[in-house]
DRENPA-3360 file (N, C-alpha, C; in nm, 2 decimals, always signed):
BEGIN
1 = MAVSLREP = +2.17/-4.30/-2.02/+2.28/-4.23/-1.95/+2.26/-4.21/-1.81 ~ +2.13/-4.17/-1.77/+2.10/-4.14/-1.63/+2.14/-4.26/-1.54 ~ +2.11/-4.38/-1.58/+2.13/-4.49/-1.49/+2.28/-4.51/-1.46 ~ +2.36/-4.47/-1.56/+2.51/-4.48/-1.54/+2.56/-4.39/-1.43 ~ +2.48/-4.30/-1.38/+2.52/-4.21/-1.27/+2.52/-4.29/-1.14 ~ +2.45/-4.40/-1.13/+2.43/-4.46/-1.00/+2.56/-4.51/-0.93 ~ +2.64/-4.59/-1.01/+2.75/-4.66/-0.95/+2.86/-4.56/-0.90 ~ +2.89/-4.46/-0.98/+2.99/-4.36/-0.93/+2.95/-4.29/-0.81;
9 = ILQWYAEH = +2.82/-4.25/-0.80/+2.77/-4.18/-0.69/+2.76/-4.27/-0.56 ~ +2.73/-4.40/-0.58/+2.73/-4.49/-0.47/+2.87/-4.51/-0.42 ~ +2.97/-4.52/-0.50/+3.10/-4.54/-0.46/+3.15/-4.42/-0.39 ~ +3.12/-4.30/-0.44/+3.16/-4.18/-0.38/+3.10/-4.17/-0.23 ~ +2.97/-4.21/-0.22/+2.91/-4.20/-0.09/+2.98/-4.30/+0.01 ~ +3.02/-4.41/-0.04/+3.09/-4.51/+0.05/+3.21/-4.45/+0.11 ~ +3.28/-4.36/+0.04/+3.40/-4.30/+0.09/+3.38/-4.16/+0.16 ~ +3.28/-4.09/+0.13/+3.27/-3.95/+0.18/+3.15/-3.92/+0.26;
17 = NRDLPWRR = +3.06/-4.02/+0.29/+2.94/-3.99/+0.37/+2.97/-3.94/+0.51 ~ +2.89/-3.86/+0.56/+2.90/-3.81/+0.70/+2.84/-3.91/+0.80 ~ +2.91/-3.92/+0.91/+2.86/-4.01/+1.02/+2.75/-3.93/+1.10 ~ +2.63/-3.95/+1.07/+2.52/-3.88/+1.13/+2.44/-3.98/+1.21 ~ +2.39/-3.94/+1.33/+2.33/-4.04/+1.42/+2.20/-4.10/+1.36 ~ +2.13/-4.02/+1.28/+2.00/-4.08/+1.23/+2.03/-4.17/+1.11 ~ +2.16/-4.18/+1.07/+2.19/-4.28/+0.96/+2.25/-4.40/+1.02 ~ +2.28/-4.41/+1.14/+2.34/-4.53/+1.20/+2.25/-4.64/+1.21;
25 = PDATPWGI = +2.30/-4.77/+1.21/+2.22/-4.89/+1.22/+2.12/-4.89/+1.34 ~ +2.16/-4.82/+1.45/+2.07/-4.83/+1.56/+1.97/-4.71/+1.57 ~ +1.96/-4.63/+1.46/+1.87/-4.52/+1.45/+1.73/-4.58/+1.45 ~ +1.64/-4.52/+1.53/+1.50/-4.57/+1.53/+1.42/-4.50/+1.42 ~ +1.30/-4.56/+1.38/+1.21/-4.48/+1.29/+1.17/-4.35/+1.35 ~ +1.15/-4.34/+1.48/+1.12/-4.21/+1.54/+1.23/-4.11/+1.53 ~ +1.35/-4.16/+1.55/+1.47/-4.07/+1.54/+1.48/-4.02/+1.40 ~ +1.46/-4.11/+1.30/+1.47/-4.07/+1.16/+1.36/-3.97/+1.12;
33 = LVSEIMLQ = +1.24/-3.99/+1.17/+1.13/-3.89/+1.15/+1.16/-3.76/+1.21 ~ +1.21/-3.76/+1.33/+1.25/-3.63/+1.39/+1.35/-3.56/+1.31 ~ +1.45/-3.63/+1.27/+1.56/-3.57/+1.19/+1.51/-3.51/+1.06 ~ +1.42/-3.58/+0.99/+1.37/-3.53/+0.86/+1.29/-3.41/+0.88 ~ +1.22/-3.39/+0.98/+1.14/-3.27/+1.00/+1.23/-3.16/+1.04 ~ +1.33/-3.19/+1.13/+1.42/-3.08/+1.17/+1.51/-3.03/+1.06 ~ +1.55/-3.12/+0.96/+1.64/-3.08/+0.86/+1.58/-3.00/+0.74 ~ +1.45/-2.99/+0.75/+1.38/-2.91/+0.64/+1.43/-2.76/+0.65;
41 = QTPVSRVL = +1.49/-2.72/+0.55/+1.54/-2.58/+0.53/+1.64/-2.54/+0.65 ~ +1.70/-2.64/+0.71/+1.79/-2.62/+0.82/+1.92/-2.70/+0.80 ~ +2.04/-2.64/+0.82/+2.16/-2.72/+0.80/+2.19/-2.82/+0.91 ~ +2.26/-2.93/+0.88/+2.29/-3.03/+0.97/+2.36/-2.98/+1.10 ~ +2.45/-2.88/+1.08/+2.53/-2.83/+1.20/+2.43/-2.77/+1.30 ~ +2.32/-2.71/+1.26/+2.23/-2.66/+1.36/+2.14/-2.76/+1.42 ~ +2.11/-2.86/+1.34/+2.01/-2.97/+1.38/+2.08/-3.06/+1.48 ~ +2.20/-3.10/+1.46/+2.26/-3.20/+1.55/+2.24/-3.18/+1.70;
49 = PIWTDWMA = +2.28/-3.07/+1.76/+2.26/-3.06/+1.90/+2.11/-3.06/+1.95 ~ +2.03/-3.00/+1.86/+1.88/-3.00/+1.90/+1.83/-3.14/+1.89 ~ +1.86/-3.21/+1.78/+1.82/-3.35/+1.77/+1.87/-3.44/+1.88 ~ +1.99/-3.42/+1.92/+2.05/-3.51/+2.03/+1.97/-3.48/+2.16 ~ +1.95/-3.35/+2.19/+1.87/-3.32/+2.31/+1.73/-3.37/+2.31 ~ +1.67/-3.35/+2.19/+1.53/-3.40/+2.17/+1.52/-3.55/+2.19 ~ +1.61/-3.63/+2.13/+1.60/-3.77/+2.15/+1.63/-3.82/+2.29 ~ +1.71/-3.75/+2.36/+1.74/-3.78/+2.50/+1.61/-3.75/+2.58;
57 = RWPAPEAL = +1.55/-3.65/+2.55/+1.43/-3.60/+2.63/+1.31/-3.69/+2.59 ~ +1.29/-3.71/+2.46/+1.17/-3.78/+2.41/+1.21/-3.89/+2.31 ~ +1.26/-4.00/+2.37/+1.32/-4.11/+2.28/+1.21/-4.18/+2.20 ~ +1.09/-4.16/+2.23/+0.98/-4.23/+2.16/+0.86/-4.14/+2.14 ~ +0.77/-4.17/+2.05/+0.66/-4.08/+2.03/+0.57/-4.06/+2.15 ~ +0.55/-4.17/+2.23/+0.47/-4.16/+2.35/+0.52/-4.06/+2.45 ~ +0.66/-4.04/+2.46/+0.71/-3.95/+2.55/+0.68/-3.81/+2.51 ~ +0.69/-3.78/+2.38/+0.66/-3.64/+2.34/+0.51/-3.62/+2.35;
65 = AEASPGEA = +0.43/-3.72/+2.32/+0.29/-3.70/+2.33/+0.24/-3.66/+2.46 ~ +0.31/-3.70/+2.57/+0.27/-3.67/+2.70/+0.31/-3.53/+2.74 ~ +0.40/-3.46/+2.67/+0.44/-3.33/+2.69/+0.34/-3.23/+2.63 ~ +0.35/-3.10/+2.67/+0.27/-3.00/+2.61/+0.32/-2.95/+2.48 ~ +0.24/-2.90/+2.39/+0.29/-2.84/+2.27/+0.40/-2.73/+2.30 ~ +0.38/-2.66/+2.41/+0.47/-2.55/+2.44/+0.61/-2.61/+2.47 ~ +0.62/-2.72/+2.54/+0.75/-2.78/+2.56/+0.82/-2.82/+2.43 ~ +0.74/-2.87/+2.34/+0.80/-2.90/+2.21/+0.86/-2.77/+2.14;
73 = VRHWGRLG = +0.78/-2.66/+2.15/+0.83/-2.54/+2.09/+0.95/-2.49/+2.17 ~ +0.95/-2.50/+2.30/+1.06/-2.46/+2.38/+1.19/-2.53/+2.35 ~ +1.19/-2.66/+2.33/+1.31/-2.74/+2.30/+1.34/-2.74/+2.15 ~ +1.26/-2.68/+2.07/+1.29/-2.66/+1.93/+1.41/-2.56/+1.92 ~ +1.42/-2.48/+2.02/+1.53/-2.38/+2.02/+1.52/-2.28/+1.91 ~ +1.63/-2.26/+1.85/+1.63/-2.16/+1.74/+1.65/-2.22/+1.60 ~ +1.59/-2.33/+1.58/+1.60/-2.40/+1.45/+1.52/-2.32/+1.34 ~ +1.43/-2.24/+1.38/+1.35/-2.17/+1.29/+1.23/-2.25/+1.24;
81 = YPRRALNL = +1.13/-2.18/+1.18/+1.01/-2.24/+1.14/+0.95/-2.33/+1.25 ~ +0.91/-2.26/+1.36/+0.88/-2.34/+1.48/+0.74/-2.42/+1.47 ~ +0.66/-2.39/+1.36/+0.54/-2.47/+1.34/+0.58/-2.61/+1.32 ~ +0.70/-2.64/+1.28/+0.75/-2.78/+1.26/+0.74/-2.85/+1.40 ~ +0.77/-2.78/+1.51/+0.77/-2.84/+1.64/+0.63/-2.88/+1.68 ~ +0.53/-2.79/+1.64/+0.39/-2.83/+1.67/+0.35/-2.95/+1.58 ~ +0.39/-2.95/+1.46/+0.36/-3.06/+1.37/+0.42/-3.19/+1.42 ~ +0.54/-3.19/+1.47/+0.60/-3.31/+1.53/+0.53/-3.35/+1.65;
89 = HACARAIT = +0.49/-3.26/+1.73/+0.41/-3.29/+1.85/+0.28/-3.36/+1.81 ~ +0.21/-3.30/+1.71/+0.09/-3.36/+1.67/+0.11/-3.50/+1.61 ~ +0.22/-3.52/+1.54/+0.26/-3.65/+1.49/+0.27/-3.75/+1.60 ~ +0.34/-3.71/+1.71/+0.37/-3.80/+1.82/+0.23/-3.84/+1.88 ~ +0.14/-3.75/+1.89/+0.01/-3.79/+1.95/-0.07/-3.88/+1.86 ~ -0.06/-3.85/+1.73/-0.13/-3.94/+1.63/-0.07/-4.08/+1.63 ~ +0.06/-4.08/+1.63/+0.13/-4.21/+1.63/+0.09/-4.29/+1.75 ~ +0.09/-4.22/+1.87/+0.06/-4.29/+1.99/-0.09/-4.34/+1.99;
97 = AEHGGRVP = -0.18/-4.26/+1.94/-0.32/-4.29/+1.95/-0.37/-4.39/+1.84 ~ -0.31/-4.37/+1.72/-0.36/-4.45/+1.61/-0.27/-4.56/+1.56 ~ -0.14/-4.56/+1.61/-0.05/-4.67/+1.56/+0.02/-4.74/+1.68 ~ -0.03/-4.73/+1.80/+0.03/-4.80/+1.91/+0.17/-4.75/+1.95 ~ +0.20/-4.63/+1.91/+0.33/-4.57/+1.95/+0.44/-4.61/+1.85 ~ +0.41/-4.68/+1.74/+0.50/-4.72/+1.64/+0.49/-4.63/+1.51 ~ +0.60/-4.57/+1.47/+0.60/-4.49/+1.35/+0.55/-4.58/+1.23 ~ +0.45/-4.54/+1.16/+0.40/-4.63/+1.05/+0.51/-4.65/+0.94;
105 = ATYDDLRA = +0.50/-4.76/+0.88/+0.60/-4.80/+0.78/+0.57/-4.77/+0.64 ~ +0.44/-4.75/+0.60/+0.40/-4.73/+0.46/+0.40/-4.58/+0.43 ~ +0.42/-4.55/+0.31/+0.41/-4.41/+0.26/+0.28/-4.35/+0.29 ~ +0.17/-4.42/+0.26/+0.03/-4.37/+0.27/+0.00/-4.34/+0.42 ~ +0.04/-4.43/+0.51/+0.02/-4.40/+0.65/+0.10/-4.29/+0.70 ~ +0.22/-4.28/+0.66/+0.31/-4.16/+0.70/+0.25/-4.03/+0.64 ~ +0.21/-4.04/+0.52/+0.15/-3.92/+0.45/+0.03/-3.86/+0.53 ~ -0.04/-3.95/+0.59/-0.16/-3.92/+0.66/-0.14/-3.85/+0.80;
113 = LPGIGDYT = -0.01/-3.85/+0.85/+0.02/-3.79/+0.98/+0.02/-3.64/+0.96 ~ -0.01/-3.57/+1.07/-0.02/-3.42/+1.07/+0.11/-3.36/+1.02 ~ +0.10/-3.27/+0.92/+0.22/-3.20/+0.87/+0.32/-3.27/+0.79 ~ +0.29/-3.40/+0.76/+0.39/-3.48/+0.68/+0.36/-3.47/+0.53 ~ +0.45/-3.42/+0.45/+0.44/-3.41/+0.31/+0.50/-3.53/+0.23 ~ +0.50/-3.51/+0.10/+0.55/-3.62/+0.02/+0.69/-3.66/+0.05 ~ +0.78/-3.56/+0.05/+0.92/-3.59/+0.07/+0.94/-3.66/+0.21 ~ +0.88/-3.61/+0.32/+0.91/-3.67/+0.45/+0.86/-3.81/+0.45;
121 = AAAVASFA = +0.74/-3.83/+0.40/+0.68/-3.97/+0.40/+0.77/-4.07/+0.32 ~ +0.82/-4.02/+0.20/+0.91/-4.11/+0.12/+1.04/-4.13/+0.19 ~ +1.09/-4.03/+0.26/+1.22/-4.04/+0.32/+1.21/-4.14/+0.44 ~ +1.11/-4.13/+0.52/+1.10/-4.21/+0.64/+1.07/-4.36/+0.60 ~ +0.98/-4.37/+0.50/+0.95/-4.51/+0.45/+1.08/-4.57/+0.40 ~ +1.16/-4.49/+0.33/+1.29/-4.55/+0.28/+1.39/-4.57/+0.38 ~ +1.43/-4.47/+0.46/+1.54/-4.48/+0.55/+1.51/-4.56/+0.68 ~ +1.39/-4.56/+0.72/+1.36/-4.63/+0.84/+1.31/-4.77/+0.81;
129 = YGGSHAVL = +1.25/-4.80/+0.70/+1.19/-4.93/+0.67/+1.24/-4.99/+0.54 ~ +1.33/-4.93/+0.47/+1.39/-4.99/+0.35/+1.30/-4.99/+0.23 ~ +1.20/-4.89/+0.23/+1.11/-4.88/+0.12/+1.18/-4.83/-0.01 ~ +1.12/-4.85/-0.12/+1.17/-4.81/-0.25/+1.09/-4.69/-0.30 ~ +1.14/-4.57/-0.28/+1.06/-4.45/-0.31/+1.16/-4.35/-0.37 ~ +1.10/-4.26/-0.45/+1.18/-4.15/-0.50/+1.18/-4.04/-0.39 ~ +1.30/-4.02/-0.34/+1.31/-3.93/-0.23/+1.37/-3.80/-0.28 ~ +1.28/-3.70/-0.31/+1.31/-3.58/-0.39/+1.32/-3.46/-0.30;
137 = DTNVRRVL = +1.44/-3.44/-0.23/+1.46/-3.32/-0.16/+1.53/-3.22/-0.26 ~ +1.56/-3.10/-0.21/+1.62/-3.00/-0.29/+1.75/-3.04/-0.35 ~ +1.83/-3.11/-0.26/+1.97/-3.15/-0.31/+1.96/-3.25/-0.42 ~ +1.87/-3.35/-0.41/+1.85/-3.45/-0.52/+1.80/-3.39/-0.64 ~ +1.71/-3.30/-0.63/+1.65/-3.23/-0.75/+1.76/-3.15/-0.82 ~ +1.85/-3.09/-0.74/+1.95/-3.01/-0.80/+2.05/-3.09/-0.88 ~ +2.09/-3.21/-0.82/+2.19/-3.30/-0.89/+2.13/-3.35/-1.02 ~ +2.00/-3.39/-1.02/+1.94/-3.44/-1.14/+1.92/-3.33/-1.24;
145 = ARAVRGEE = +1.89/-3.21/-1.20/+1.87/-3.10/-1.29/+2.00/-3.07/-1.37 ~ +2.11/-3.07/-1.30/+2.24/-3.04/-1.36/+2.29/-3.16/-1.44 ~ +2.30/-3.28/-1.38/+2.36/-3.39/-1.44/+2.29/-3.44/-1.56 ~ +2.15/-3.44/-1.55/+2.07/-3.50/-1.66/+2.02/-3.40/-1.76 ~ +1.96/-3.29/-1.70/+1.89/-3.19/-1.79/+1.98/-3.07/-1.83 ~ +2.09/-3.06/-1.77/+2.18/-2.95/-1.80/+2.14/-2.81/-1.75 ~ +2.06/-2.81/-1.65/+2.01/-2.68/-1.59/+2.07/-2.66/-1.45 ~ +2.09/-2.53/-1.43/+2.16/-2.50/-1.30/+2.07/-2.53/-1.18;
153 = HPPKTTTA = +1.94/-2.50/-1.19/+1.85/-2.52/-1.08/+1.73/-2.60/-1.12 ~ +1.67/-2.67/-1.03/+1.55/-2.74/-1.06/+1.43/-2.64/-1.07 ~ +1.32/-2.68/-1.12/+1.20/-2.60/-1.11/+1.16/-2.56/-0.97 ~ +1.08/-2.46/-0.95/+1.05/-2.42/-0.81/+0.97/-2.53/-0.74 ~ +0.88/-2.60/-0.81/+0.81/-2.70/-0.75/+0.83/-2.83/-0.83 ~ +0.83/-2.94/-0.76/+0.85/-3.07/-0.82/+0.76/-3.10/-0.94 ~ +0.81/-3.14/-1.05/+0.73/-3.17/-1.17/+0.71/-3.32/-1.19 ~ +0.62/-3.36/-1.27/+0.59/-3.50/-1.30/+0.72/-3.55/-1.37;
161 = AERRLAES = +0.78/-3.47/-1.46/+0.90/-3.52/-1.53/+1.01/-3.55/-1.43 ~ +1.03/-3.47/-1.33/+1.13/-3.49/-1.23/+1.11/-3.62/-1.16 ~ +0.98/-3.64/-1.12/+0.95/-3.76/-1.05/+0.97/-3.89/-1.13 ~ +0.93/-3.88/-1.26/+0.96/-4.00/-1.35/+1.11/-4.03/-1.36 ~ +1.19/-3.92/-1.37/+1.33/-3.94/-1.38/+1.38/-4.00/-1.25 ~ +1.34/-3.95/-1.14/+1.39/-4.00/-1.01/+1.35/-4.15/-0.99 ~ +1.23/-4.18/-1.03/+1.18/-4.32/-1.02/+1.26/-4.41/-1.11 ~ +1.29/-4.36/-1.23/+1.37/-4.45/-1.32/+1.51/-4.48/-1.27;
169 = LIPPVGAP = +1.56/-4.41/-1.18/+1.69/-4.43/-1.13/+1.70/-4.52/-1.00 ~ +1.58/-4.55/-0.95/+1.58/-4.63/-0.83/+1.63/-4.77/-0.86 ~ +1.73/-4.82/-0.79/+1.78/-4.95/-0.83/+1.69/-5.06/-0.77 ~ +1.70/-5.18/-0.83/+1.61/-5.29/-0.78/+1.65/-5.34/-0.64 ~ +1.77/-5.31/-0.60/+1.82/-5.35/-0.47/+1.89/-5.23/-0.41 ~ +1.87/-5.20/-0.29/+1.94/-5.09/-0.22/+1.89/-4.95/-0.25 ~ +1.76/-4.94/-0.27/+1.70/-4.81/-0.30/+1.73/-4.70/-0.19 ~ +1.72/-4.73/-0.06/+1.75/-4.63/+0.04/+1.89/-4.58/+0.03;
177 = RWAVSIME = +1.99/-4.67/+0.01/+2.13/-4.62/+0.00/+2.15/-4.53/-0.12 ~ +2.08/-4.56/-0.23/+2.09/-4.47/-0.35/+2.03/-4.34/-0.31 ~ +1.92/-4.34/-0.24/+1.85/-4.21/-0.21/+1.94/-4.12/-0.13 ~ +2.00/-4.18/-0.02/+2.09/-4.10/+0.06/+2.22/-4.06/+0.00 ~ +2.27/-4.14/-0.10/+2.39/-4.11/-0.17/+2.38/-3.99/-0.26 ~ +2.27/-3.98/-0.34/+2.26/-3.87/-0.43/+2.22/-3.74/-0.35 ~ +2.15/-3.76/-0.23/+2.12/-3.65/-0.15/+2.25/-3.59/-0.09 ~ +2.34/-3.68/-0.04/+2.46/-3.63/+0.02/+2.55/-3.57/-0.09;
185 = LGALVCTA = +2.55/-3.61/-0.21/+2.63/-3.55/-0.32/+2.58/-3.40/-0.34 ~ +2.45/-3.38/-0.33/+2.40/-3.25/-0.35/+2.43/-3.16/-0.23 ~ +2.43/-3.22/-0.11/+2.46/-3.14/+0.01/+2.61/-3.10/+0.02 ~ +2.70/-3.19/-0.03/+2.84/-3.16/+0.00/+2.92/-3.11/-0.13 ~ +2.87/-3.15/-0.25/+2.95/-3.13/-0.37/+2.87/-3.04/-0.47 ~ +2.76/-3.09/-0.50/+2.67/-3.02/-0.60/+2.58/-2.92/-0.53 ~ +2.65/-2.82/-0.47/+2.58/-2.73/-0.39/+2.52/-2.62/-0.47 ~ +2.42/-2.54/-0.41/+2.35/-2.44/-0.49/+2.44/-2.33/-0.54;
193 = RAPRCERC = +2.52/-2.28/-0.45/+2.59/-2.15/-0.48/+2.74/-2.17/-0.53 ~ +2.80/-2.28/-0.48/+2.94/-2.30/-0.51/+2.97/-2.44/-0.54 ~ +2.92/-2.50/-0.64/+2.94/-2.64/-0.67/+3.09/-2.68/-0.69 ~ +3.13/-2.79/-0.63/+3.27/-2.83/-0.63/+3.28/-2.94/-0.74 ~ +3.27/-2.89/-0.87/+3.27/-2.99/-0.98/+3.39/-3.08/-0.98 ~ +3.51/-3.02/-0.94/+3.63/-3.10/-0.95/+3.62/-3.22/-0.85 ~ +3.53/-3.22/-0.76/+3.52/-3.33/-0.67/+3.41/-3.43/-0.70 ~ +3.33/-3.40/-0.81/+3.21/-3.47/-0.84/+3.25/-3.60/-0.91;
201 = PVVSQCAW = +3.19/-3.71/-0.86/+3.22/-3.84/-0.93/+3.15/-3.86/-1.06 ~ +3.06/-3.77/-1.10/+3.00/-3.79/-1.23/+3.02/-3.66/-1.32 ~ +3.12/-3.59/-1.29/+3.15/-3.47/-1.37/+3.16/-3.50/-1.52 ~ +3.22/-3.61/-1.55/+3.23/-3.64/-1.70/+3.10/-3.67/-1.77 ~ +3.00/-3.70/-1.69/+2.87/-3.72/-1.75/+2.77/-3.60/-1.73 ~ +2.81/-3.50/-1.66/+2.72/-3.39/-1.62/+2.69/-3.31/-1.74 ~ +2.56/-3.30/-1.78/+2.51/-3.22/-1.89/+2.54/-3.07/-1.87 ~ +2.52/-3.03/-1.75/+2.54/-2.88/-1.71/+2.68/-2.84/-1.73;
209 = RSAGRPAG = +2.77/-2.93/-1.68/+2.92/-2.90/-1.69/+2.96/-2.90/-1.84 ~ +2.91/-3.00/-1.91/+2.95/-3.01/-2.05/+2.90/-2.89/-2.13 ~ +2.79/-2.83/-2.09/+2.74/-2.71/-2.16/+2.80/-2.59/-2.12 ~ +2.90/-2.59/-2.03/+2.97/-2.48/-1.98/+2.91/-2.41/-1.86 ~ +2.83/-2.49/-1.79/+2.76/-2.44/-1.67/+2.68/-2.31/-1.69 ~ +2.59/-2.32/-1.79/+2.51/-2.20/-1.81/+2.43/-2.16/-1.69 ~ +2.42/-2.03/-1.67/+2.35/-1.98/-1.55/+2.20/-1.98/-1.58 ~ +2.13/-2.03/-1.47/+1.98/-2.03/-1.48/+1.92/-1.89/-1.44;
217 = PVRRGQTY = +1.79/-1.88/-1.43/+1.73/-1.76/-1.38/+1.78/-1.72/-1.25 ~ +1.81/-1.59/-1.23/+1.85/-1.54/-1.10/+1.75/-1.57/-0.99 ~ +1.79/-1.63/-0.88/+1.70/-1.65/-0.77/+1.74/-1.57/-0.65 ~ +1.65/-1.49/-0.61/+1.67/-1.41/-0.49/+1.67/-1.49/-0.36 ~ +1.77/-1.47/-0.28/+1.77/-1.53/-0.15/+1.67/-1.47/-0.06 ~ +1.62/-1.55/+0.04/+1.52/-1.50/+0.13/+1.59/-1.40/+0.23 ~ +1.53/-1.29/+0.24/+1.57/-1.19/+0.34/+1.52/-1.23/+0.48 ~ +1.59/-1.19/+0.58/+1.55/-1.22/+0.72/+1.55/-1.09/+0.80;
225 = AGTDRQCR = +1.65/-1.01/+0.80/+1.66/-0.89/+0.88/+1.55/-0.80/+0.86 ~ +1.48/-0.76/+0.96/+1.37/-0.67/+0.95/+1.24/-0.72/+0.91 ~ +1.23/-0.85/+0.89/+1.10/-0.92/+0.84/+1.01/-0.95/+0.96 ~ +0.89/-0.98/+0.93/+0.80/-1.04/+1.03/+0.85/-1.16/+1.09 ~ +0.92/-1.24/+1.01/+0.97/-1.37/+1.06/+1.08/-1.34/+1.17 ~ +1.16/-1.24/+1.15/+1.26/-1.21/+1.25/+1.19/-1.16/+1.38 ~ +1.09/-1.08/+1.36/+1.01/-1.03/+1.47/+0.95/-1.14/+1.55 ~ +0.89/-1.23/+1.48/+0.82/-1.35/+1.54/+0.93/-1.43/+1.62;
233 = GRLLAVLR = +1.05/-1.44/+1.56/+1.15/-1.51/+1.63/+1.19/-1.45/+1.76 ~ +1.20/-1.31/+1.76/+1.24/-1.24/+1.88/+1.13/-1.26/+1.99 ~ +1.00/-1.25/+1.95/+0.89/-1.26/+2.05/+0.89/-1.40/+2.10 ~ +0.91/-1.50/+2.01/+0.90/-1.64/+2.06/+1.02/-1.67/+2.15 ~ +1.13/-1.61/+2.13/+1.25/-1.63/+2.22/+1.22/-1.59/+2.36 ~ +1.15/-1.48/+2.37/+1.11/-1.43/+2.51/+1.02/-1.54/+2.58 ~ +0.92/-1.59/+2.51/+0.83/-1.69/+2.57/+0.91/-1.82/+2.59 ~ +1.00/-1.85/+2.50/+1.07/-1.98/+2.52/+1.16/-1.98/+2.64;
241 = DAPGPVPK = +1.23/-1.86/+2.66/+1.33/-1.85/+2.77/+1.27/-1.82/+2.90 ~ +1.14/-1.78/+2.91/+1.08/-1.75/+3.04/+1.03/-1.87/+3.11 ~ +1.04/-1.87/+3.24/+1.00/-1.99/+3.32/+0.85/-2.00/+3.33 ~ +0.78/-1.89/+3.30/+0.63/-1.89/+3.31/+0.58/-1.78/+3.22 ~ +0.45/-1.74/+3.23/+0.39/-1.64/+3.15/+0.46/-1.50/+3.17 ~ +0.46/-1.43/+3.06/+0.53/-1.30/+3.06/+0.43/-1.19/+3.03 ~ +0.45/-1.07/+3.09/+0.36/-0.95/+3.06/+0.39/-0.90/+2.92 ~ +0.29/-0.83/+2.87/+0.30/-0.77/+2.74/+0.42/-0.68/+2.72;
249 = KALDVVWA = +0.46/-0.61/+2.83/+0.57/-0.52/+2.82/+0.70/-0.59/+2.79 ~ +0.71/-0.72/+2.83/+0.84/-0.79/+2.81/+0.85/-0.83/+2.66 ~ +0.74/-0.83/+2.59/+0.74/-0.85/+2.45/+0.76/-0.72/+2.37 ~ +0.70/-0.62/+2.42/+0.71/-0.49/+2.35/+0.85/-0.44/+2.34 ~ +0.94/-0.47/+2.43/+1.07/-0.41/+2.43/+1.17/-0.48/+2.33 ~ +1.13/-0.59/+2.27/+1.22/-0.66/+2.18/+1.21/-0.62/+2.04 ~ +1.11/-0.53/+2.00/+1.09/-0.49/+1.86/+1.03/-0.35/+1.86 ~ +1.09/-0.26/+1.80/+1.05/-0.12/+1.81/+0.92/-0.09/+1.73;
257 = DHVQRERA = +0.91/-0.15/+1.61/+0.80/-0.12/+1.52/+0.67/-0.17/+1.58 ~ +0.58/-0.09/+1.63/+0.46/-0.13/+1.70/+0.37/-0.21/+1.61 ~ +0.35/-0.16/+1.49/+0.25/-0.22/+1.40/+0.30/-0.36/+1.36 ~ +0.43/-0.37/+1.32/+0.49/-0.50/+1.29/+0.49/-0.60/+1.40 ~ +0.52/-0.54/+1.52/+0.53/-0.63/+1.64/+0.39/-0.69/+1.67 ~ +0.29/-0.61/+1.66/+0.15/-0.66/+1.69/+0.11/-0.76/+1.58 ~ +0.14/-0.73/+1.46/+0.11/-0.83/+1.35/+0.18/-0.96/+1.37 ~ +0.31/-0.95/+1.41/+0.38/-1.08/+1.44/+0.32/-1.15/+1.56;
265 = LDGLLDDG = +0.29/-1.08/+1.66/+0.23/-1.15/+1.78/+0.10/-1.21/+1.75 ~ +0.01/-1.14/+1.67/-0.11/-1.20/+1.63/-0.09/-1.33/+1.54 ~ +0.02/-1.33/+1.46/+0.05/-1.45/+1.38/+0.09/-1.56/+1.47 ~ +0.16/-1.54/+1.58/+0.20/-1.64/+1.67/+0.08/-1.70/+1.74 ~ -0.01/-1.62/+1.78/-0.14/-1.66/+1.84/-0.22/-1.74/+1.74 ~ -0.23/-1.69/+1.62/-0.31/-1.77/+1.52/-0.25/-1.90/+1.48 ~ -0.12/-1.91/+1.49/-0.05/-2.04/+1.45/-0.05/-2.13/+1.57 ~ -0.10/-2.09/+1.69/-0.09/-2.18/+1.80/+0.04/-2.19/+1.87;
273 = LAEVLPDG = +0.13/-2.10/+1.83/+0.27/-2.10/+1.89/+0.27/-2.02/+2.02 ~ +0.17/-1.95/+2.05/+0.16/-1.87/+2.18/+0.02/-1.86/+2.22 ~ -0.01/-1.83/+2.34/-0.15/-1.80/+2.39/-0.15/-1.69/+2.49 ~ -0.26/-1.62/+2.50/-0.27/-1.51/+2.59/-0.37/-1.56/+2.70 ~ -0.33/-1.53/+2.82/-0.41/-1.57/+2.94/-0.51/-1.46/+2.98 ~ -0.61/-1.49/+3.06/-0.71/-1.39/+3.10/-0.65/-1.27/+3.16 ~ -0.54/-1.28/+3.23/-0.48/-1.16/+3.29/-0.39/-1.08/+3.20 ~ -0.39/-1.12/+3.07/-0.32/-1.04/+2.97/-0.17/-1.08/+2.95;
281 = TYRLPA = -0.13/-1.18/+3.02/+0.01/-1.23/+3.00/+0.01/-1.33/+2.89 ~ +0.13/-1.36/+2.84/+0.15/-1.45/+2.73/+0.24/-1.57/+2.77 ~ +0.22/-1.68/+2.70/+0.30/-1.80/+2.73/+0.30/-1.89/+2.60 ~ +0.39/-1.99/+2.61/+0.38/-2.10/+2.50/+0.26/-2.18/+2.52 ~ +0.21/-2.25/+2.42/+0.08/-2.32/+2.43/+0.09/-2.43/+2.54 ~ -0.01/-2.45/+2.62/-0.01/-2.55/+2.72/-0.05/-2.68/+2.67;
% end
């Protein structure tokens, strides 16, 4: 049954896919790698302008490798999870030093880059080089959970059974197109909170729909307001927007809770997202 999902989803993608720059024929492996890291836990609408600016500024790994880590954090803007900017900068330096400036093509070589996990390695090997891999992001896992297993949500972490199912669906030809097709279906139709079942090309085969869309365990959304993460973002915004080092008082005024503010600032220092100078001022990493 699962294999019969492929053709309807591929046909749906041919008609409904979004025109995104990292999917175009002229997209470079570097541009695809940048997009995959930026898109982690971040919607396309927020990524597009940052990705466009990033690629204009640093069109190849060597260009970013020559910049400071702080410049990477600065131009990451407000995408969130800014350690991804440091990881991408570290990737650029590793690609430049160890691969002659060329993004590696194999899953194993990609996986060995700083901050690159299973999903990103599989995605870049597939989308940049035509590899045949199970590309299991949250959207793909959700589609398979519903359509095949009849469950509203996939497990919290990827299981061996999920991987075997995904691998069994990889077509002998056109694996990357299949990967992006099922991913797009999860992003646009089989969404987490408000699935548009009436628009789904495989609704007649969907085990979850046939079972009456049984609710899975309640999942609490991540809170943001008032958290250390929000505090870190406020502090980092001051450093990012400043032309040079800033005094401590410029950071103190953006968050009232002294204990939480100091904890968040210590976290930024520990993560390498900020540094303190001998005169007691703060800046992005040099």
